[in-house]
Structures are given as C-alpha cells and as structure tokens.
N, C-alpha and C positions, 0 to 999 in steps of 0.2 A: 076675875083676873084671868081665868082660863079662856075667856072669850077674846083675849088679845091676839093680835097677829103673831105668827111664829117669830118673826124678827124682833118684835117688841118684847115678846115673852122671854126670849133668850137674853136680851139686854137687861130685863127686869131681874132674871135669875142671876145674872152675872153681877149686877149691882148689889143685890142682897147678899150674895156670897162674899162679895168684896168687903162689905161692911161687917159681916159676921167675922170674917178672917182677920179684920184689922184689930179685933179685940183679942188680947193675949190669952185670956182664959178660954175664949171660944176656940182659938187655934189649938190649944192643948187638948181639949175634948175631942175636937174634930180629928186630930192626928191619932189619938188613942183608938178612936172608933175605926179609922181607916186601917191601922196596923192590924187590929184583931180580925177585921173582915178579910184583909189580905192573907193572913196566915191560915184562916179557915179555908179560903179558896185554894191556896197552894197545897194544903194537906189533901183536899179532895182531888185536885189534879194529880198529885203523886200516886194516890191509890188507884186512880183511873188509869194512868200510864203503866203502873206495875201490872195491873190486870190485863191490859192489852198486850204487854210483852210476854207474859206467861202464856196467854192464849196463842200468840204467834210462834213462840218456841215449841210449844206442844204440837202445833200444826206442822212445823218444819220437821220435827222428830218423827212424827207419824208418816210424813211423806218419804223421809230417808229410809225409815224402817221398811216401808212398803216396797221401796226400790230394791234395797238389799235383800229382802226376802225373795225377790225374783231371781237374783244371781247366786244364791247359796248352793243350789244343786251343781251349778257349773264349777264353782270354787271347790266343792267336794271332789268332783271328778278330776280336776287338775291336781289336787293334793294326792289323790290315790295314784294317779299316773306317775307323778314325781317319786312317790314312795316306792312304786314298783321298779322304776329305773334305778333308784339308789340301791335297792336290794340286788338287782342284777349286777351293778357295778361292784358291789361288795363281794359278790360271788367271784367275779373276775379277779379282783384284787387278792382274794384268798388263794385262787388257783395260781396266780403269778407268784405269790409269796412262797407257795409250796415248790414251784419250779425253781425259784431263786435259791431256796435251801438245797435242792438237789444239785444245782450247778455249783454252789459254794462247796458242797461236800466233794463233788468230783474234782473241783479246782484244787482243793486242799490235798486230795490224793495225788493229783498230778504233780503238785509242787513238792510233795514228799518224795515222789519217785525221781523228780528232777534233781533235788538236792542230793539224793543218794548217787545218782549218775554223775553229777558234777564232782562229788567227792572222789568217786572212783576214777574219773578222768583226770582229776588233779593229781592223784597218786601216779597215774600213768604218765602224765606230762612231766612230772618231776623225774621219773625214771628215764624218759626219753631225752630230757634236756641236756644231760651230760653227753649222751650219745650224739645229739645234734651238734654240740660244740666241737666234739672231736671230728665229726664229718666235715664241718665247716673248716676246721684247721687243715684237714686232709686236702680239701679242694683249694684253699687259699694259702697253702704253705709257701708258694712263690708265685707272684703274678705272672701269667703266661698269656701270650697272644691267642693260643688255642682256646682259652676260656674267657676271652675278652678282658684280660688282665683283671684289675680290681673291680670293675664296674658290674660284672655278672656273677661274681663269686657267691653273693648271698642267694641269688635266684637258683644257682645250681645246687647250693647246699640245701635249700628248701626242697628241691626236687629229689635229692638223695634221701632226705628224711622221710619222704612219702613212699619210697620204694624199698623199704626194708623187707627182707625175706628171711625165711627160716634158715638157720645154719646148723652145722653139726656141733658147734661149741656150746650149746645150751642157751639158757635165757640171757646170760651175761654177754654173749657174743652176738653182734649184729652184722648183717651183710646188706649192702646197698649196691644195686646195679644201675648203671646209667651209661649214656653214650650218645652218639649222633651219627647221622649219615650226611655227607657233604659232597655234593656233585655239582659239576658246572661244565659249560661249553666255552672253550677259548678259541677265538678267531685271531690268528697270528699272521702278521704281515712282516716278513723278514727282509723286505726291500726288493724282492723279486717275485716270490710266490705268496699267496694268501691261502691258508688252510684252516679247516675247523678241526679241533681236537676235543674229544669227549673224555673228560678226565675227572679224577678225584681231587678235590681242592687241597693242595699240600699246605696251605696256610693253617688248616685245621682238618687233617684227613679223617676219613670215616674211622670210628673207633668205638670200643666198648670197654668199660672199666668195672672192676669188682672191688669194692672198698669194705673191708671188714674191720670191726673194732671190738675190743674186749676190755671191760672196765675192771682193772686190777685192784684199784683202791679209789678213795675219794679224789686223789690227786694224780693218779697214774693210769694211763690208757695205753693198751697195746693195740697196734694197728697193722693192717696188711693192705697192699694195693697190687692188683694185677690189671694192667692196661695194655691192650693190643690194638694194632691197626689192621683193618681188613679193607684195604684201599687199592683196588686195581687201577692201573694207569694213573699214577700220581702226576699231578701237573708239573712238579719240579723235576721230573725225570724224563719226560717225553722230549723228542727232538725231531728234526726233519727226516732223519734216517730211521727213526723208530717211534712210530706213533702209538704203539701198543706195548707198554712196558710190562704189564701184567704183574706188577708188584703187589701181591695179595696180602702178605702177612708180615708184620713187624712187631717185635716185643718192645713196647715203649717203656713199661714199668713192671718190675717185679721186686717189691721191697717190703721190709718190715720196719715199723716205727715204734718208738717208745717215747711217750709225751708226758711231760709234767709241767703244770703251770708255774711251779716254783723254780724248776731247774732247766726247763727248755725241752728240746726235742732231738732225739737221735734217729738217724735213718741208716739202714743197711740194705744194700741191694742195688738194682739198676733203677735209676730215676734222675731227677734234676740235680745237677751239680750246684754248688753254692753260687756260681757266677752266671748260670744259665738263666736267661730272660731278664737279667739286670739291665739290658739295653733295649727292652721293649715294653716298659711301663707305658700304657696307653689308655686314656679314658674317653677316647672318641667314639667307642663302640662301632668302629668300622674295621676292627682288627681281623674279622673273619675273612677279609679279602685284601686288606692293606695295613701293613705295619712296617717296622724298620727293616725287617729281613725281606726285601722285595723279591728275592730270587725264588721264593716258594711258588710264585705264579707260573713262571716259565723259565726257570733258571738254567735248564740244560739245552736250551735252543742255541744253535750255532749262529755266529755272526757271518755275514756274507762279505766277500771281498768287494769293495766299492767299485773297483775297476772292472773285474771280470764277472762279478755276480756269483762266483763259485763259493761253496761253503768252505769256511776256514776251520781250523781246529780250536778256535777260541769260543768259549761258551759264556753266557750271561753271568753265571755264578762266579766265574773267574775274574770278572771285571767289577763286580759288586759283592762286598762281603761286610756284614754288619759286625763281625767279631763278637757275637753275643754269647760269650762264655764258652764253657766246655761241653755244652749240650747235655743229653741224657747218657749217663755212663754208669758202670759198676763202681760204687764208691761207698765210703762211710762219711756221713755228714752230721754236723751238729748246728742247731739254731738256738740262740739264747732266748730267754723270755723277752717280752716286749717292755720297753721302758719309754714312756712318753711318745709312743708311736714308732720308736726305733727298735730294730733288732739286728744282730750280727749273725752271719752264717759262714761256715768254713767246711771244706770237704777235702778228703784225700782220695784221689781217683786212681783207677788202675793205670798201669804203664807209667808210674811215677809222675803223676800230674797232681797239681794242687791249686786250690783257689779259695778266695774269701770275698765276702760282700757285706755291704751295709744297706739296709732297707728302711724306708720310712713312708708313712701314710697318715693322713689326717684330714679333718674338716674344720673350717672356721671362716667367719666373715663372708659367708655365702659361697665359699670355694671348697671344692674337693681336690686334694692333691696327693700325689704319690711319686716316689722316686727311688733310685737305687744306683750304687756304684760298685764295681767289682774289679778285682785283679786276679789273674790266673797265670800259672806257669804251664804252658801246653806241652812242654818237653819236646819241642820241635827244633830241628837244625836251623841255625841262624836266627832264632827267635828267643829273646830273653824273657819278656813278659808280654801279656796281653791285657788291655784295659777296655772296659765298656761301662756304660752308664746311661741313664735316661731320667727324664722328668716329665710329668704330665699334670696339667691343671685344668679343672672344669669349673666354669661359672654356672652354678646350679640354676639360677633364675633365667638366664638367657640361653643356656645350653652351649655357649661358645667355649671352645677348648683349644688347648695348645699342647703338643707333644714334641719333645726334643730328644735326640739320641745321638750317641757317638760310640765309635769303636776304633781301636788303634792297636797295632802290633809294634812292639819295640824290637826292630830287626837289626841284624848285623850285616854290614857290607852293602847296604842299599838304603834308599829313603824309606821311612816308615810308611807302610800302607795305612790309610785312614778312611773312615766312612762317617758321614754326617747326614742326619735325617731330621727333617722338620715337617710338621703336619699342623694345619689349621682345620678345625672341624666345627660343625654346628649340629647340636642334638636337640630335636624339637618334636613334639607330638602334633603332627599335622592331621593324623587320622586316629580314630578311636581304637583301632586294632593294636596300636603300639607306636613307639617312638621311631622317628626317621633320623638317620645319621648320615651326614654329608661331610666329606673331607677332601682337601687338596694337599698333596705332599710333594716334597722336593728332596731328592737324594743326591749327594755329592760324594763321589768315590775318587780318592787320590792314590796314585802309585800302584794301581792294580790294572792288569796282572803284572806289569813291570813299572819301574819308577819313571817311565816315559809315557805313561797312560793316565788319562783323567776321564772319568765317566760321570754322567748325570742322568737322572731319571725324574720324570714328572708323572704323578698319578692322580686321578680323580675317581673317587669312590662314593657309592651310595648304598646304604643298607636300610631295609625296611623290616622292623621287628613285628612279628605277629605273636603277641604275648600268649594268647589263649591256646595256641597250637605249638608252642615251643619251636617256632620256625623263624628263620631270617632269609629274606630275599636280598640278593646283592648283585651289584654290577660294578665293573672297573674298566677304566682305560689307563694304560700305562705305556710310556715311551721310554726306550732304553737307547742311550746314545753314548758312544765311546770315541773320544778324541785321542788319536795315537801319534806319538812322535817317531814311530818306526813303522815299517811295512809289515803286513798289509793294512791299508786303511779299510775301515769296515762301514757297512750300511747300518742305519738305525733299525731297531725292531720294535714294532707296535703290537700291543696285545689288548684285545677286548674280551672280557670274561663276564659271564652271567650264570647265576646258579642259585642254589638254596641249601641251607643247612637245617636239618630237622633233628631236634633233640628228643631223647626218650629217657 
C-alpha cells in the first residue's frame, strides 16, 4: 500500500480514519491519546520558552550593567561637585545668619533708643502744647487784615511756636519773636501828574513783635505783647507835596493779658479795642494789599481840581472811611469764652470811649465762614454812635469767596456818613510754590467828606503766596472817584502798586 500514489494514499488514510472515527469507542480512545500527547507537548514548549526568557533577561541585564559600569565614574564626579556646592552654600547661609543676628541686635538697640527719645519728646510736646494754644490765642484774639484775618492765623501761630527763645522768667515763661518787612512801589496818577513812590505798605506795615507767656496754672496764662512798626515812608501818609514822610517808629501794642478758658481773657494796655477790625473779616487772602480800609494804599494823596488841575486840600482818606472801630488804643478789654463759635468783647478806652462787639467763626458744608458786628462810642462832637461789621465766606473746594463790610456814623445835624465794601475773590493753587489769590472789590462811600459828596472805588488785586519762604508777592490797581455836589469838582486818582511782604 506504500506503493500507492500520494493522492491515492491520502484518500486511503482519510477513508480509514473516517471509519475508525465513526466507531464511538474508537473516538474515545483516539481523543484520550490526543489530549495526553497535546499536554506533553505543551509542557515541553513551556519549559523551552521559560528557558529562552531567562537567557534573554540575563543577556539584557548583563548589557545594561556593562553600560552603567562605564558611566559610574562620571556620576561620582557629579555627586562630589554638587556636594561641594552645597557645602559652599551652607557656609554662605551661616555667614548671612550671623549677619542677620547682628542687624537684629542693632535694630533692637535703635528701637530702644527711639522709644526713649519718643517718650522724651512726648513729655516736651505736652509741655509746649499749652504754650502753643496761648500763642495761637495771642495771634488770633481778633481777626485783622494785617495778619490776613482768620485764614493765616494758624500759620503764624506755628511760626511763633518755632521761634521760642530764652527769657528771664525761667522755664515757665516763653518768648516768641516774629514780624515781617513789607515794601512796595506805587505809581500814582492824580489826573495831571504820574509819579512813582517807594513806600512801606500801610496795609500791613513793617513790624516786629515780642509775645511772652507764663503758665500760672492749668487754666490760667499770663501774657505780654510788644509790637512796634519800623516803617519809613508809609504809603498811607505820602502825598504830592511830601514824598518822603520818614515815619520810622510807631508803638502798635504794649499790653498784658490774663487768659482763662473757663472765664475768658482780660487785656490791659495799648492794643486792639473791641470794635477794631470787626469791619474787616476777610478770607480772600488778598488783605495784604486790598481790604475794606482802602485808604491805607494812598490815603493822603490830594485830589486835583478838575477845572484848573491844581491841588485841593481834600485827601482820599477824607472821602473814604470804613469806620472800622476805635483802632489800637490804651484800654482795658474783656473777651468772653467761646460758645458755639461765638464770643463777645467789650472795652473801656482812654478819653471816655467805649465799644463792644460780637464775633463768630466756623466751618461746615464745605464752607469756611467768619463775621463780626460792633458798636462804639467815639466821644466825638456831633457823633452819637459808630457801627461797623463784616462777613466773609470761602468755598473750600473751589476757592471762591465773598467778603462784605459796612461802617456808619450816627451823626447829628447832617446825613450819616456811610461806607460799603464788597469783594469777590478766587483762591487756587496754580503753582506748587503756594496758593494764588485774586480779587475784585467795590467801595461805595456816602456823605463824605460832606453830605453832598459820594465816592466810589474799584480795586483789582493779585497775591502769590510763596509758602516755603514766608513771602507774598502782590499787585494792585485801584481807582478813586469822588462825585461832588459842591465846588471844587475833582479828578480821579489811579494807583498801581507792586511789592512783597516777607515774614520772619
């Protein structure tokens, strides 16, 4: 049968197998034999594959180990270098730590010294605070145009506090020195001639003041003030016939004060009467050259006859009078404590003169305000009483301000002389050096010098404050005009003034 052709042999094997498979018992034997053979074959293949895998892994491990063995020296060098760097950084950190400890120690020492210094200064500040309050009261006792009314009082009080000097009264007595120089050039046209005058500004003449205070108790302060003018050629005294007045010395104040917050303040000596400056409360900060008493700029100048051009005997100050109280006189004065921004003042003046006033000041709704009214008995012939008052308001955000003033004499046998003054101003910081103050004012004078005369004046003023130097630069144009119902008729007088006030 082996000699059969391959195709026939295959068919023969297939037929035999088919017949054998068709018998159930033969199928069972055959399957058992195939399963055992298959399992033996699978076990041998498993052992063979496991052996091949172990051999492969060993070869891979040997290859990797051989590769890593070549890099080991390089890795060791890298580790040694990093360790050296870490040691150097550690040394730097140690040095910085020691430095920080030294700085901390020095800082703690400085803080201890600073605390001790602050405690010492705190004691000193408390001792000086009472003195400062007294000095502020000395300066602000009555708003004046010479001191820019209420608006500059705090600045001048601070200046006084910084200028304390040693006095003979011991530690409880303090002395402050301050003042200013105020010079200007005025070019005056009297309707015929135009002349230049080199003068001291009579709106706030050159002066020096000495303010002393002694603390008597927690509520009682004794004060002294000496204030003198050293002002050659005052602008309010020059005229066409005398351009050099040489008015060098004037005793403005020489007074003693006794002040109590509970009971008020007493004044004895020469100084402000109760009614003085009640007509010149002004928050425009142009008062150094323009305020309700307009005659301080060129008040003694003569009017010229409008027909002939000759000088008359009539001066500017005779046609314009603000009636602003009884001025500085020898008097005794009392001011009440302040209640809600109000206080009263009254004084008995030499030569049987008397006056009283009511003052008020405050802030609110973005406004700063101040005002006063006064009545005085000037003890003059044909004059019963004299009245004056003023009010000023400043809008703090815009700097716009308004000042109003009036003065009146209750006269016998003639129409009452009257004076009205209105000013519109603008206060703004255009430059970093300080605020700029601009104003336009109008004055109306009735029944002066006779009840057949009416005068008016227009003024335009500008003031530039130089805060760091205690200086004000100013300029003014003012027109004086007098309408007369009698002869002679007079020409207008125009004044242009420029100058500076320097404080110390």
